[in-house]
N, C-alpha and C positions, 0 to 999 in steps of 0.2 A: 431492762431486767438482767440480761447477761453482763452488762458492764457492772451492775451492783453485785451480782454474785461473784465475779472476777475479782473486784476490789474487796470484797468481804473475805474471800479466799486467800488475796495477797497479806491482809492484815492478820489472818488466823496463822499462816506459816510465819509471819514475822513475830508473833506472839509465841508461836511454838519455838522457834529459832532462839529467842531471848530466855526462854524458860518461864515464860508466865502462862502456866497450865489453865489457871481459872479464866484468864482472858481469852485464851484458845478455846475452851470449853464453852464459853459464853458466846463466842462468835459462830462457832459450829452449831451450836444448838438453837440459836436463833435463826439461823439459815434454814434448819430444818423444820423449824416451827413454822416459817413463812411458806416453805412448799408443802406443808400439810395443810395450811390455810387456804392459800389462794385458790387450788381447783374447787373447792367447796363453795367459795363465793361465786365462781363462775357458773358452778351449777345452780345456785340459787337464782341468779340473774336470769338464767336460760329457762326457768320454770320446771326443771326436773328435780325438785326439792325432795318428793316424797318416794323417787324411784328405788333407792336402796338404804332404807333407815339403818340397818345393822352395820353396813360398811360405813356410813356417815357418822354413825355412834362411836365405833371404835377408832376411826379417824380423829374424832374430836377428843377422845380419851388420850390417845397418842400425842396430839397437839398440846393438850392440857398438862401430860407429863413432861413434855420437852420444855414447854414454856416456864413450868415450876423450876426444873433443872437449870435453865438459863437464868432465872432469877436468883437461883443459889448460887450459881457461878458469879453473877454479879455482885451478890452480896459478900462473897469471899474476896473479889476483887476490891470493893470498898473497904473491908475490914483490914485486908493487908495494907492498902494504900494509908489508911488513917493510923496504923499500928497496933489494932487489936489482936492481930495474928502474927 
């Protein structure tokens, strides 16, 4: 997991260094979404699913917002690559 995050961070820094802000945003937002999602998978596996519903709800809302922002950044990347922007 640490190697994945470090590799993703190197790609994000390279994207930022070359001026590709949409790519940078996509990389950062997708890593944030991953870190918002992974702890809840562990909690569900451990059987602590109903222990803190409000916290889980707002974490899921944040994960959804970050995921949608990552999809938007990905769409901007594709639009720029194909010449629409």
